[in-house]
C-alpha positions in Angstrom: -0.1 -0.1 0.0 3.1 2.8 0.7 4.8 1.9 -2.5 1.0 2.7 -4.3 0.3 5.7 -2.3 4.0 7.1 -2.9 3.5 6.4 -6.7 0.3 8.4 -7.3 1.9 11.4 -5.0 4.8 11.2 -7.2 2.9 11.3 -10.4 0.4 14.2 -9.5 3.9 16.4 -8.0 5.4 16.1 -11.9 1.5 17.1 -13.4 1.6 20.1 -11.3 5.2 21.0 -12.2 4.4 20.9 -15.7 1.7 23.2 -15.7 3.5 25.7 -13.2 6.4 25.8 -16.0 4.6 25.6 -18.8 5.0 29.2 -21.5 2.2 30.8 -22.0 3.3 32.3 -25.0 3.1 29.2 -26.8 -0.7 29.2 -26.5 -2.5 29.8 -29.9 -4.2 33.5 -29.8 -7.7 33.3 -29.6 -9.8 33.4 -33.1 -11.2 36.6 -34.1 -15.0 36.1 -34.1 -16.5 35.7 -37.8 -18.2 39.1 -39.3 -19.6 37.0 -41.7 -18.6 39.5 -45.0 -15.6 39.0 -46.8 -12.8 41.1 -46.9 -12.4 44.4 -49.4 -9.9 44.2 -51.8 -8.3 47.0 -53.8 -10.0 45.6 -56.9 -13.1 45.6 -55.3 -13.1 49.1 -54.3 -15.6 51.3 -56.3 -13.7 53.7 -59.1 -14.6 57.2 -59.6 -15.9 57.9 -63.5 -17.0 61.0 -65.8 -19.8 61.5 -67.8 -18.5 60.8 -71.4 -20.7 59.3 -75.0 -22.8 60.1 -77.0 -25.6 62.6 -75.1 -23.5 63.2 -72.4 -24.1 66.7 -71.1 -21.4 69.0 -72.1 -20.5 72.6 -70.5 -22.2 75.9 -72.3 -19.2 78.2 -70.5 -16.1 79.5 -71.3 -13.5 79.2 -68.3 -10.3 81.2 -68.3 -8.6 77.3 -68.3 -10.2 76.2 -72.4 -7.7 79.2 -73.1 -3.8 78.2 -74.0 -1.3 79.8 -70.6 1.0 82.3 -71.2 4.3 79.6 -71.4 2.2 77.7 -74.6 3.1 80.9 -76.6 7.2 81.2 -76.1 9.0 82.4 -77.0 5.8 85.4 -77.6 6.2 87.4 -74.5 4.8 90.8 -73.2 2.1 91.4 -71.3 -1.3 89.2 -71.4 -5.0 90.6 -71.5 -8.5 87.9 -71.5 -11.7 89.0 -72.1 -15.1 87.6 -71.7 -18.1 87.7 -73.7 -19.0 87.7 -77.4 -17.4 89.5 -80.1 -16.1 89.4 -83.7 -13.6 86.8 -84.5 -10.2 87.9 -84.9 -10.0 88.1 -88.8 -7.2 90.1 -90.7 -8.5 93.8 -90.8 -8.7 93.1 -95.1 -11.1 90.0 -94.2 -13.1 92.2 -91.7 -14.5 89.8 -89.0 -18.5 89.5 -87.9 -19.0 87.6 -84.1 -20.2 84.0 -84.0 -23.7 83.4 -84.5 -25.5 81.6 -81.7 -22.6 81.4 -79.7 -23.7 80.9 -75.6 -20.2 82.3 -74.4 -17.1 83.3 -75.7 -13.4 84.2 -74.5 -10.5 85.8 -75.7 -7.2 86.0 -75.1 -4.1 87.8 -76.7 -0.5 87.4 -75.7 2.1 90.1 -76.6 1.6 93.9 -77.2 3.2 93.9 -80.5 6.3 96.7 -79.5 9.2 96.9 -81.5 7.6 94.5 -84.2 7.3 91.5 -81.6 4.4 89.1 -82.6 1.3 88.8 -80.7 -0.5 85.7 -79.8 -4.3 85.5 -79.6 -6.8 82.7 -79.3 -10.7 82.7 -79.0 -13.3 80.3 -78.2 -16.8 80.1 -78.4 -19.1 77.9 -77.3 -22.7 76.7 -78.6 -25.8 74.9 -77.7 -25.0 71.5 -79.5 -22.3 70.9 -82.3 -24.5 71.5 -85.7 -24.9 74.8 -84.1 -20.9 74.7 -84.0 -20.2 73.0 -86.8 -22.3 75.5 -88.8 -20.3 78.1 -86.9 -16.9 76.8 -87.9 -18.2 76.4 -91.4 -19.1 80.1 -91.9 -15.5 81.1 -90.4 -13.7 78.9 -93.0 -16.0 80.2 -96.0 -15.5 83.9 -94.8 -11.2 82.9 -94.9 -12.0 81.4 -98.3 -13.6 84.9 -99.8 -10.7 86.5 -98.2 -8.1 85.3 -99.8 -9.9 85.2 -103.5 -10.5 88.9 -103.0 -6.9 89.8 -101.5 -5.8 93.2 -100.3 -5.4 96.6 -102.1 -2.0 96.7 -100.4 -0.3 93.8 -102.5 -1.1 91.0 -98.9 -1.4 87.9 -100.6 -3.6 85.7 -99.0 -4.3 82.4 -99.1 -6.8 79.4 -97.3 -5.6 75.6 -96.9 -6.9 72.4 -95.1 -5.6 72.0 -91.5 -4.9 68.4 -90.3 -6.2 69.6 -86.4 -9.8 68.6 -84.9 -12.8 69.2 -86.9 -12.9 71.2 -89.7 -9.4 72.7 -89.0 -8.8 75.7 -91.8 -5.9 77.2 -91.8 -4.9 80.9 -93.5 -1.5 82.1 -94.2 -1.1 85.9 -94.6 1.6 87.3 -97.1 2.8 90.9 -96.0 4.1 91.6 -99.8 2.8 89.5 -101.9 6.1 87.8 -102.4 5.5 84.2 -102.3 3.5 84.4 -105.4 4.7 82.0 -108.3 7.7 81.0 -105.8 7.5 79.6 -102.3 5.0 80.7 -99.9 6.9 79.5 -97.2 9.9 81.7 -97.3 8.4 84.9 -97.7 7.2 87.3 -94.2 4.0 87.1 -92.9 2.1 84.9 -90.5 -0.6 82.8 -90.1 -4.0 82.3 -88.9 -5.8 78.4 -87.4 -9.6 77.2 -86.7 -11.2 74.5 -85.5 -13.8 72.9 -83.8 -14.3 70.1 -81.0 -17.7 69.0 -79.8 -19.7 72.2 -79.4 -16.6 74.4 -79.4 -14.8 76.5 -81.9 -11.4 78.0 -81.3 -9.2 80.6 -83.4 -5.1 80.2 -83.1 -3.3 83.5 -84.8 0.0 84.9 -84.8 -0.1 88.7 -86.0 2.5 91.0 -86.6 6.7 90.4 -86.4 9.1 89.7 -89.0 8.4 85.9 -88.9 7.9 83.8 -92.1 4.7 81.9 -93.6 6.0 78.7 -92.8 7.6 79.7 -89.4 4.5 80.9 -88.5 2.6 78.1 -89.4 4.8 75.5 -87.5 4.1 77.3 -84.0 0.4 78.0 -85.0 -0.4 74.3 -85.8 1.4 73.3 -82.8 -0.6 75.9 -80.6 -3.9 74.7 -82.5 -3.2 71.1 -81.4 -3.0 72.0 -77.8 -5.8 74.7 -77.9 -8.1 71.6 -79.4 -6.9 69.2 -76.4 -8.0 72.1 -74.0 -11.3 71.6 -75.2 -12.0 67.9 -74.4 -15.0 69.2 -71.8 -16.8 69.8 -75.2 -16.8 66.7 -76.7 -20.0 64.8 -76.4 -18.5 61.8 -77.7 -16.2 61.9 -74.6 -12.3 62.4 -74.2 
């Protein structure tokens, strides 16, 4: 009997000692209660979208950010003037210039003052109620430039109209100050360049005035500037950007 009692006591003591020396950190952490819903991942998060596509509503105003910034006209320098409100298109004086018909908003900017034979950069943006009205105005403007080119100038200045591969209904217009380009290469003649194009419900005009640039150099500058101006009219594109 004594041996059995002693063995039982030793086993009990060993179990107690093992329980007292066990490391509590070895125990697994309690499981978090399940919420019953799967966790969200980055791909599950909603993404923001903008209204676009046929029938999308486009704005009818002409805020300042539809115009090219001053640095876009480099190397043209000098003061900058901006105005808001419908006004005549900035065409050569011999061509006259009428206000855009049915325009809901219009904004004009002139970069430089033309002092000391310096060039002046001009941009105008007119906004219409729908693309059909804008297309009609772009066509009317192109017709006015074509008529002016055909008429010419009493002072010997020669004008020419040409297609411009920028946007929709792009039109380019060269001004050869002295008609020196007739029968030769007009790009080498002293003169300027003007461009018009349309995007959706907006029509824009971009031009260089004055200075002693050649027609070819002016064309290169204005064509690049017109592309940048067209990019700024994305908000008026009913088909989306």
